[in-house]
N, C-alpha and C positions, 0 to 999 in steps of 0.2 A: 439958250435952248439948244443950239447946234453943238455947243461945247459939251453940255451935259449928255446929249445923245451919243456923242463920240466917246465920252468916258464910259457910259453904260455899255456900248458895243465893245470897247476894248476889254472891259471886265468880263463880259460874256465870252469873248474869244479866248481869254486867258483861262477861264474856268473850264472851257470845253476841251482844252488840251489834255491828253491822257499822259500818264506816266509811262516810262519805258522800261519798267521792271518786268520783264517777260517771263521770269523763272516760274512764278506761280501759275501763270496761264498755260505755259507749255507743259508743266509737270502734272497738271490736272488731266485726269483720264475720263472725265464725264463725257458720255456720248460715244465713247470708243469701245472697241472690243476689249474686255479685260485682259491684262497682260498674261495671266496664267492660261487663259483660253487660247490666245495667240501663240503662246509657247508650245502648245500641243500640236500645232500645225506641222512641226518638223524640228530637226536638230538645230538647224541654223536659225530658225525663228526663236527657239528657246535661248540660244546664245545671244541673239540681238536683244531680247527682253532682259536677260541677265546684265548685259552691258548698260542698258538704259537704267536699270535699278541701281547699279553701282555708280552711275553718273549722278543720280539724284542723291545717293547716300554720301557722296563726297562733298556736299555743299556745306561750307562753313562761313560764308559771307557773300557780299555782293561787290566787293572791290575787284579791280582788274586782276590783281594777283590771286585773289581767292578763286575767281572763275578759271584762271589758267591752271591753278593747282587742281581744281575739281576735274577739269578736262584731262589733265595728265593722269590722274588716278584712273579715270574711265578708260583712257587709251592704253595704259599699261595692263589693266585687267583684260581688255579686249585682245591684246596681243598674246596674253597667256592662254587663251582658248585655242583648242586644237584645230578648229576649222577656219579661223580668221587668218587671212593672208596679210591684211594691212588695216590700220585704223588711223583716222585723222580727225582732229577736233577743231571746231570753231567755237572757242570759249564764249565769245561775246554774242554769238547767235544761238547758244544753247543747243548745238548740234554735234553729233558724232557720226562720221561717215565710216562705214565698215565695208571692206571688200573681202568677201569670203573666197577661199581657195577654189570653190566650185564655179566662181565667176559672178555670183550674185552680189550686187552692190546695193546697199541699203543705208538709210539714215535713221538715227534714233534721237529722240529728245529725252531728257530725264523723266523717269517714272517714279514719282514719290508716293508709293503705296505702303510704305513701312516694311517692305521685304528687302532682303539682300539678294545679290545675284545668284549665290549658291542655292537659295531657296526656290529658284525657278524650276518648275518641272521640266525634265528633259535635258538639263545641262549636263554635259559629260562629267563623269566622276574624276577624270584626270585634270580638270580645270583647277588652277591654283586660286586660292582666295585672293581678294583684292589686297594690294599692298605687299604681297609675298614676293620675294625675289629669288 
């Protein structure tokens, strides 16, 4: 009896463990201000949303190398924007930290809404497309 109870408790404990694939949870925008609406708050907000969209667009897999490549694409796009002073990525945490020249420091996660960064309203025209050198 005690052994079967222990086996059942072990099975319940293993089934209750969640997976650690956070990409879909972080890219979901349900319950948040829509990206296009947030982009209308200002020029820097528009650039932050464009970076987040490019971060999601660069997704090609879930291996460590794929996540690093995705973060590098978003970082290079961020550095191509005129108001961005510096950008750093945390590929395993699905985060991009952006430091604007005005002093504003923010963090974005991927926004997977089917749009590219250049389609974000308010993004400066002089911004290079992602992947351009």
